[in-house]
VMD Tcl script that draws the C-alpha trace (Angstrom):
set ca {
  {-2.28 21.61 -19.24}
  {-4.35 19.21 -17.14}
  {-7.61 17.63 -18.26}
  {-9.33 18.42 -14.95}
  {-8.40 20.51 -11.93}
  {-10.18 19.69 -8.67}
  {-10.38 22.68 -6.32}
  {-10.74 21.43 -2.75}
  {-9.81 18.11 -1.20}
  {-13.01 17.40 0.70}
  {-14.94 14.15 0.31}
  {-16.50 15.30 -2.98}
  {-13.22 16.52 -4.43}
  {-11.31 13.36 -3.55}
  {-13.98 10.96 -4.85}
  {-14.42 12.97 -8.07}
  {-10.68 13.23 -8.68}
  {-10.07 9.53 -8.12}
  {-12.89 8.42 -10.42}
  {-11.78 10.81 -13.17}
  {-8.17 9.64 -12.85}
  {-9.34 6.02 -12.87}
  {-11.19 6.80 -16.12}
  {-7.90 7.90 -17.69}
  {-7.95 11.69 -17.33}
  {-4.99 13.80 -16.21}
  {-6.20 15.16 -12.86}
  {-4.65 17.60 -10.42}
  {-6.18 18.26 -6.99}
  {-5.50 21.51 -5.13}
  {-6.05 21.67 -1.37}
  {-5.43 24.75 0.78}
  {-4.70 22.78 3.97}
  {-1.98 20.21 4.61}
  {-4.57 17.44 5.06}
  {-7.48 16.19 2.96}
  {-11.07 16.32 4.11}
  {-11.82 19.92 5.07}
  {-14.68 19.71 7.58}
  {-14.33 15.91 7.38}
  {-10.56 15.96 7.82}
  {-8.14 15.17 10.62}
  {-5.64 17.59 12.16}
  {-2.84 17.42 14.72}
  {-2.79 19.55 17.87}
  {-0.20 19.13 20.61}
  {-0.04 15.43 21.53}
  {-3.25 14.37 19.80}
  {-4.77 14.03 16.37}
  {-8.45 14.93 16.01}
  {-11.24 14.56 13.51}
  {-12.47 18.05 12.64}
  {-16.09 16.97 13.09}
  {-17.74 14.48 15.42}
  {-19.21 11.88 13.09}
  {-19.41 8.25 12.04}
  {-18.30 6.90 8.66}
  {-21.29 5.30 6.99}
  {-22.23 3.85 3.62}
  {-19.41 1.44 2.81}
  {-21.38 -1.63 1.77}
  {-21.78 -2.42 -1.92}
  {-25.32 -1.08 -2.30}
  {-24.38 2.37 -1.02}
  {-22.44 5.00 -2.98}
  {-19.19 5.21 -0.99}
  {-18.86 1.43 -1.03}
  {-19.55 1.30 -4.76}
  {-16.89 3.91 -5.50}
  {-14.30 2.18 -3.31}
  {-15.04 -1.11 -5.06}
  {-14.66 0.45 -8.53}
  {-11.33 1.97 -7.47}
  {-10.18 -1.29 -5.87}
  {-9.48 0.46 -2.56}
  {-9.75 -1.09 0.89}
  {-10.34 1.56 3.52}
  {-8.62 1.58 6.95}
  {-11.80 1.16 8.97}
  {-13.47 -1.09 11.47}
  {-17.23 -1.47 12.06}
  {-18.88 0.03 15.14}
  {-22.07 -1.22 16.76}
  {-23.96 0.50 18.24}
  {-23.46 3.32 15.77}
  {-24.45 5.87 18.42}
  {-25.52 5.69 22.04}
  {-28.17 8.35 22.64}
  {-28.38 9.75 26.17}
  {-31.83 11.16 26.98}
  {-32.76 12.77 30.32}
  {-34.21 9.55 31.79}
  {-32.93 6.78 29.53}
  {-30.20 5.69 27.13}
  {-30.86 4.18 23.71}
  {-28.18 2.25 21.77}
  {-28.70 2.58 18.01}
  {-27.90 -0.95 16.90}
  {-27.37 -2.17 13.36}
  {-29.59 -5.23 13.73}
  {-33.08 -3.88 13.20}
  {-34.81 -6.28 15.58}
  {-32.30 -5.44 18.32}
  {-32.72 -1.74 17.50}
  {-36.49 -1.98 17.96}
  {-36.05 -3.95 21.19}
  {-33.85 -1.16 22.55}
  {-36.52 1.40 21.66}
  {-39.18 -0.77 23.29}
  {-37.12 -0.93 26.47}
  {-36.87 2.88 26.68}
  {-40.34 3.72 25.30}
  {-42.59 0.71 26.09}
  {-45.81 2.64 25.43}
  {-45.10 3.31 21.72}
  {-45.82 1.06 18.73}
  {-42.33 1.33 17.24}
  {-42.91 -1.25 14.52}
  {-45.64 0.90 12.97}
  {-43.30 3.85 12.42}
  {-40.03 2.06 11.78}
  {-41.44 -0.43 9.29}
  {-42.29 2.61 7.13}
  {-38.83 4.09 7.72}
  {-37.03 0.90 6.71}
  {-39.31 0.17 3.75}
  {-38.80 3.68 2.36}
  {-35.04 3.71 2.93}
  {-34.64 0.23 1.43}
  {-36.45 1.41 -1.70}
  {-34.63 4.74 -1.98}
  {-31.00 3.72 -1.47}
  {-30.83 1.36 -4.49}
  {-33.04 3.72 -6.51}
  {-30.46 6.48 -6.08}
  {-27.98 4.40 -8.07}
  {-30.26 4.60 -11.12}
  {-31.21 8.26 -10.64}
  {-30.91 10.16 -13.94}
  {-28.97 13.42 -14.13}
  {-30.47 15.62 -11.42}
  {-31.62 18.35 -11.09}
  {-32.79 18.12 -14.73}
  {-31.52 20.69 -17.20}
  {-33.69 20.02 -20.25}
  {-37.02 18.36 -21.19}
  {-35.40 14.98 -21.80}
  {-33.75 14.92 -18.37}
  {-37.00 16.13 -16.78}
  {-38.93 13.27 -18.38}
  {-36.40 10.67 -17.23}
  {-36.50 12.09 -13.69}
  {-40.30 11.95 -13.71}
  {-40.28 8.30 -14.80}
  {-37.72 7.51 -12.09}
  {-39.83 9.25 -9.42}
  {-43.01 7.44 -10.49}
  {-41.27 4.08 -10.21}
  {-39.99 4.95 -6.75}
  {-43.35 6.23 -5.50}
  {-45.15 3.18 -6.86}
  {-43.23 1.21 -4.24}
  {-43.26 3.68 -1.36}
  {-46.63 5.39 -1.81}
  {-47.32 9.11 -2.05}
  {-47.42 9.55 1.73}
  {-43.60 9.80 1.78}
  {-44.01 13.28 0.27}
  {-45.77 14.50 3.42}
  {-44.08 15.97 6.46}
  {-42.17 13.50 8.60}
  {-43.83 14.96 11.71}
  {-47.23 13.79 10.42}
  {-45.98 10.21 10.26}
  {-44.54 10.47 13.77}
  {-47.66 12.04 15.27}
  {-49.79 9.25 13.80}
  {-47.88 6.90 16.11}
  {-47.13 9.03 19.18}
  {-47.10 12.57 20.51}
  {-44.61 11.77 23.28}
  {-42.39 14.90 23.40}
  {-39.27 13.00 24.52}
  {-39.61 10.52 21.66}
  {-40.22 13.41 19.27}
  {-37.04 15.09 20.49}
  {-35.14 11.80 20.16}
  {-36.14 11.54 16.48}
  {-35.67 15.24 15.74}
  {-32.09 15.25 16.98}
  {-31.25 12.17 14.93}
  {-32.65 14.01 11.91}
  {-30.71 17.15 12.78}
  {-27.37 15.33 12.45}
  {-28.40 13.47 9.28}
  {-30.63 15.93 7.36}
  {-29.77 19.24 9.11}
  {-33.47 19.75 9.83}
  {-36.21 18.41 12.10}
  {-39.34 16.38 11.35}
  {-41.62 19.39 10.96}
  {-39.42 20.73 8.13}
  {-38.55 17.60 6.13}
  {-40.68 15.20 4.14}
  {-40.72 11.55 5.08}
  {-38.55 10.61 2.08}
  {-35.24 12.16 3.26}
  {-36.27 11.58 6.89}
  {-36.34 7.82 6.25}
  {-32.78 7.97 4.93}
  {-31.65 9.98 7.94}
  {-33.36 7.81 10.54}
  {-32.05 4.61 8.95}
  {-28.39 5.71 9.17}
  {-27.81 3.86 12.42}
  {-28.85 0.52 10.91}
  {-26.42 0.91 8.01}
  {-22.78 -0.16 8.19}
  {-21.26 2.47 10.47}
  {-17.48 2.49 10.81}
  {-14.65 4.32 12.53}
  {-11.72 5.39 10.34}
  {-8.45 4.17 11.86}
  {-6.00 7.04 11.73}
  {-8.88 9.50 11.42}
  {-11.11 10.56 8.56}
  {-8.15 11.94 6.60}
  {-6.61 8.45 6.58}
  {-9.72 7.17 4.79}
  {-9.52 10.07 2.35}
  {-5.80 9.52 1.76}
  {-6.63 5.94 0.78}
  {-9.41 7.07 -1.55}
  {-7.12 9.70 -3.12}
  {-4.42 7.22 -4.24}
  {-5.52 7.16 -7.91}
  {-5.06 10.94 -8.26}
  {-1.68 11.46 -9.97}
  {-0.93 14.89 -8.52}
  {-2.14 16.46 -5.28}
  {-0.87 19.89 -4.22}
  {-1.49 20.55 -0.54}
  {-1.09 23.96 1.07}
  {-2.10 25.42 -2.28}
  {-4.78 28.07 -2.08}
  {-6.74 28.88 -5.24}
  {-7.27 32.63 -5.31}
  {-9.00 33.13 -8.64}
  {-10.32 31.09 -11.55}
  {-10.28 32.78 -14.94}
  {-12.21 31.38 -17.93}
  {-10.13 31.69 -21.11}
  {-11.40 30.32 -24.42}
  {-11.54 26.53 -24.07}
  {-9.72 26.29 -20.74}
  {-9.40 27.76 -17.25}
  {-6.47 29.51 -15.60}
  {-6.25 28.93 -11.85}
  {-4.30 31.57 -9.98}
  {-2.91 29.87 -6.88}
  {-0.46 30.53 -4.07}
  {2.03 28.44 -6.11}
  {1.50 30.19 -9.42}
  {-0.82 29.61 -12.36}
  {-2.24 26.22 -13.35}
  {-4.18 25.53 -16.55}
  {-6.93 22.94 -17.00}
  {-9.55 22.19 -19.62}
  {-12.22 21.52 -16.99}
  {-12.60 22.47 -13.33}
  {-14.54 20.76 -10.54}
  {-15.10 22.95 -7.49}
  {-15.39 21.25 -4.11}
  {-16.41 24.48 -2.39}
  {-19.72 25.62 -0.95}
  {-22.12 27.04 -3.55}
  {-22.18 30.47 -1.91}
  {-18.47 31.15 -2.43}
  {-18.37 30.57 -6.20}
  {-18.62 34.28 -6.95}
  {-15.50 34.96 -4.88}
  {-13.45 32.48 -6.91}
  {-14.66 32.63 -10.49}
  {-14.21 35.78 -12.53}
  {-17.49 35.63 -14.46}
  {-20.71 37.57 -13.96}
  {-23.07 34.57 -14.50}
  {-21.31 32.71 -11.69}
  {-21.51 35.69 -9.33}
  {-25.24 35.97 -10.00}
  {-25.70 32.23 -9.37}
  {-23.89 32.54 -6.02}
  {-26.10 35.48 -5.03}
  {-29.23 33.49 -5.88}
  {-27.93 30.59 -3.79}
  {-27.55 32.90 -0.79}
  {-31.22 33.90 -1.06}
  {-32.46 30.39 -1.90}
  {-30.88 28.83 1.20}
  {-31.48 31.38 3.97}
  {-30.48 29.06 6.82}
  {-27.07 27.49 7.15}
  {-25.84 25.70 10.25}
  {-22.52 26.20 11.95}
  {-20.91 24.19 14.74}
  {-19.11 24.72 18.01}
  {-16.55 21.98 18.57}
  {-14.37 20.83 21.45}
  {-11.14 18.88 20.98}
  {-9.30 17.25 23.86}
  {-7.73 14.00 25.06}
  {-8.91 11.76 27.88}
  {-7.31 8.89 29.75}
  {-9.84 6.10 30.16}
  {-9.50 2.48 31.31}
  {-9.94 0.05 28.38}
  {-13.26 -1.21 29.77}
  {-14.80 2.26 30.22}
  {-16.86 4.00 27.55}
  {-16.49 1.26 24.93}
  {-18.94 2.94 22.55}
  {-17.25 5.45 20.26}
  {-20.15 7.78 19.41}
  {-22.57 9.44 21.81}
  {-25.39 11.91 21.36}
  {-26.32 13.73 24.57}
  {-29.63 15.58 24.90}
  {-29.77 18.51 27.30}
  {-31.58 21.71 28.15}
  {-31.19 24.56 25.69}
  {-27.64 25.85 25.42}
  {-28.13 29.62 25.87}
  {-25.07 30.48 23.77}
  {-25.69 28.18 20.77}
  {-29.44 27.54 20.85}
  {-28.86 23.77 20.57}
  {-30.43 20.99 22.64}
  {-27.94 18.19 22.00}
  {-24.29 17.50 21.32}
  {-22.44 14.72 19.51}
  {-19.27 13.15 20.93}
  {-16.80 10.93 19.08}
  {-14.01 8.97 20.77}
  {-11.02 7.54 18.95}
  {-10.71 3.77 18.85}
  {-8.66 2.61 21.89}
  {-6.31 0.64 19.62}
  {-5.68 3.58 17.27}
  {-2.32 4.98 18.40}
  {-2.13 7.15 15.28}
  {-4.69 9.45 16.91}
  {-3.46 9.36 20.51}
  {-0.76 7.80 22.71}
  {-1.40 4.45 24.36}
  {-3.94 4.72 27.16}
  {-5.36 7.98 25.84}
  {-8.27 8.75 23.52}
  {-8.79 11.79 21.31}
  {-12.25 13.33 21.60}
  {-14.22 15.55 19.23}
  {-17.49 17.08 20.41}
  {-19.78 19.19 18.23}
  {-23.09 20.99 18.57}
  {-25.19 23.00 16.15}
  {-25.18 26.78 16.28}
  {-26.27 29.73 14.19}
  {-23.18 31.29 12.53}
  {-24.67 34.75 13.11}
  {-24.30 34.27 16.88}
  {-20.51 34.38 16.46}
  {-20.15 37.11 13.86}
  {-18.90 40.58 14.78}
  {-18.16 39.75 18.42}
  {-15.44 41.85 20.00}
  {-12.37 39.77 20.98}
  {-13.11 39.83 24.71}
  {-16.76 38.89 24.23}
  {-15.82 36.19 21.71}
  {-13.38 34.61 24.19}
  {-15.95 34.84 26.98}
  {-18.65 33.18 24.86}
  {-16.30 30.35 23.88}
  {-15.49 29.72 27.54}
  {-19.17 29.66 28.52}
  {-20.02 27.20 25.77}
  {-17.03 25.02 26.67}
  {-18.11 24.87 30.32}
  {-21.74 24.15 29.42}
  {-20.84 21.34 27.01}
  {-18.41 19.70 29.44}
  {-21.03 19.81 32.20}
  {-23.51 18.00 29.94}
  {-20.92 15.38 28.98}
  {-19.90 14.71 32.58}
  {-23.53 14.40 33.68}
  {-23.84 11.31 31.46}
  {-20.20 10.19 31.22}
  {-18.74 11.07 34.66}
  {-15.41 9.41 33.87}
  {-14.63 12.44 31.68}
  {-14.64 14.94 34.55}
  {-10.97 14.72 35.51}
  {-9.67 12.93 32.45}
  {-8.84 15.80 30.07}
  {-5.22 16.23 29.04}
  {-3.42 19.16 27.46}
  {-6.25 21.66 27.61}
  {-9.39 21.91 25.50}
  {-9.39 23.46 22.04}
  {-12.64 25.22 21.08}
  {-13.75 25.75 17.49}
  {-16.55 28.04 16.29}
  {-17.98 29.00 12.89}
  {-15.21 31.60 12.72}
  {-12.66 28.80 13.11}
  {-14.21 26.77 10.30}
  {-14.36 29.83 8.04}
  {-10.68 30.54 8.68}
  {-9.43 27.02 7.96}
  {-11.89 25.72 5.35}
  {-12.96 28.96 3.66}
  {-16.63 28.01 3.93}
  {-19.12 30.87 3.81}
  {-19.96 32.01 7.36}
  {-18.09 28.94 8.62}
  {-21.12 26.81 7.76}
  {-20.93 23.02 8.05}
  {-23.18 20.07 7.28}
  {-24.48 21.19 3.92}
  {-27.94 22.42 2.95}
  {-30.84 21.45 5.24}
  {-33.10 18.93 3.48}
  {-36.25 20.94 4.11}
  {-39.40 20.71 2.03}
  {-38.42 23.88 0.22}
  {-34.96 22.55 -0.66}
  {-35.17 18.80 -1.19}
  {-34.88 17.85 -3.93}
  {-35.56 20.62 -6.46}
  {-34.13 23.50 -4.43}
  {-30.65 21.98 -4.39}
  {-27.91 23.31 -6.63}
  {-26.91 21.26 -9.65}
  {-23.37 20.05 -10.24}
  {-23.51 22.19 -13.38}
  {-22.65 25.89 -13.23}
  {-23.48 28.69 -15.70}
  {-20.08 28.21 -17.39}
  {-19.27 25.36 -19.74}
  {-16.56 23.13 -18.33}
  {-16.99 24.37 -14.75}
  {-18.68 21.97 -12.33}
  {-19.27 21.74 -8.59}
  {-19.63 18.97 -6.04}
  {-19.90 18.66 -2.26}
  {-22.41 18.82 0.57}
  {-24.15 21.97 -0.74}
  {-24.81 20.35 -4.15}
  {-27.60 17.78 -4.70}
  {-28.21 15.71 -2.64}
  {-25.63 16.88 -0.08}
  {-25.25 15.94 3.60}
  {-22.84 13.29 4.83}
  {-20.57 10.87 3.03}
  {-23.45 8.95 1.35}
  {-25.06 12.17 0.11}
  {-21.82 13.67 -1.20}
  {-20.86 10.37 -2.86}
  {-24.29 10.24 -4.53}
  {-23.60 13.74 -5.84}
  {-20.26 12.55 -7.23}
  {-21.99 9.70 -9.09}
  {-24.44 12.27 -10.44}
  {-21.49 14.39 -11.61}
  {-20.00 11.42 -13.47}
  {-23.24 11.04 -15.43}
  {-23.19 14.74 -16.30}
  {-19.56 14.55 -17.42}
  {-20.38 11.60 -19.63}
  {-23.24 13.54 -21.25}
  {-20.91 16.51 -21.75}
  {-18.31 14.25 -23.42}
  {-15.71 15.00 -20.75}
  {-15.11 11.33 -19.98}
  {-13.17 9.10 -22.41}
  {-15.23 6.81 -24.63}
  {-14.25 3.71 -22.64}
  {-15.12 5.33 -19.29}
  {-18.21 3.18 -18.78}
  {-16.07 0.07 -18.90}
  {-13.43 1.55 -16.58}
  {-16.07 2.86 -14.17}
  {-18.34 -0.18 -14.32}
  {-20.47 -0.08 -11.19}
  {-20.70 3.72 -11.16}
  {-23.23 4.16 -13.96}
}
mol new
graphics top color blue
foreach p $ca { graphics top sphere $p radius 0.5 }
foreach p [lrange $ca 0 end-1] q [lrange $ca 1 end] { graphics top cylinder $p $q radius 0.2 }
display resetview
């Protein structure tokens, strides 16, 4: 019998499993696919290898959670820095999001000379610089008893004494105090949409500052794809079973029985790296089913994505930037106004043959738009979206027009549901809206003793830094619950 079974090899599952194994526990990780990462993974198709989602890899320096975990584990990731993090293509201008803050503000000044950027962005940077290190000392959250509530209150008061109470107001109020330029507003909203899954009118300034500051953090590209980074982070885990689907989890006395496609596995504790809405489908316990039902009502909006995967042949000096956000008119079949494009590094022959680049493009969509479509209508809608997205890409990056190789693979929420098992094919986690962040988020605890959860739908969610912060939160909970060995603090020095 194992000490801990990790169900799901996404970012949260891999980081949790490696830290627990590093602390001396017998850990087994079960992953349904043949690669780690789930929505953040890397898959092969024909002659190319593609990241499942278009994204950057951020948060690897020592003050941020992914970097702290990698340092504790003694792991060097196969990455290289990228700068600018993203090149944003607006209708009349292009803005490179540069890591150097002065250069970043100069680029904004060049595109929007009539706006006092320093007034807004000084608040963004000041808030983010206070919040990132504060997250490392965050007590167990959400609190589960009066003692934890008191410690969280003290933590919040210390944070707000440095940032001021205005960070609890809507982000849109801060923006409108500087400018009402609709193009600038759209520029900021679409940055927030890919970092907080919501726009400025729906989020407070606190999470908005984290989201807007992403570009000035240490953004990287994972050489060999995101799964290569996860494979490196998973090295401490003694046993990983891929292509192993967990069908049911049965509580039994002081342990759990996991019914899988490879037979039964027993573990004293279980950490689920699944979305919070699917718990009731996996765990045979009424309290868990009720918790999953409440989660469905508590988070009424979940985003899906439409993705394109293809290869392009580009000269080495063309399109040197790896990440692009393109703003466009409303896509009538997804409802989105922007798309995100990621190119593989030109030197990375693990993702594509020499002279070629693998491309992943994604855009937000409502999962409901793709449910219950008849096969013919579903195929027609995919083709319309594919054509629309390619037209927008070629309008800003014309070298793509005749460069595609081997056809274009289209993914929808139905695709993500099929391969990752996520409810409705949702991606990106829980939107950080005022009603959700922070107290509306699910805890890493579940109604059953010894059953925990982690991932982008658990506090604080969203992106590698958010999921890694949730993993650190889980470690604190496991220490309180006496799951970790007594010498875990020494072994995991830098985590607590």
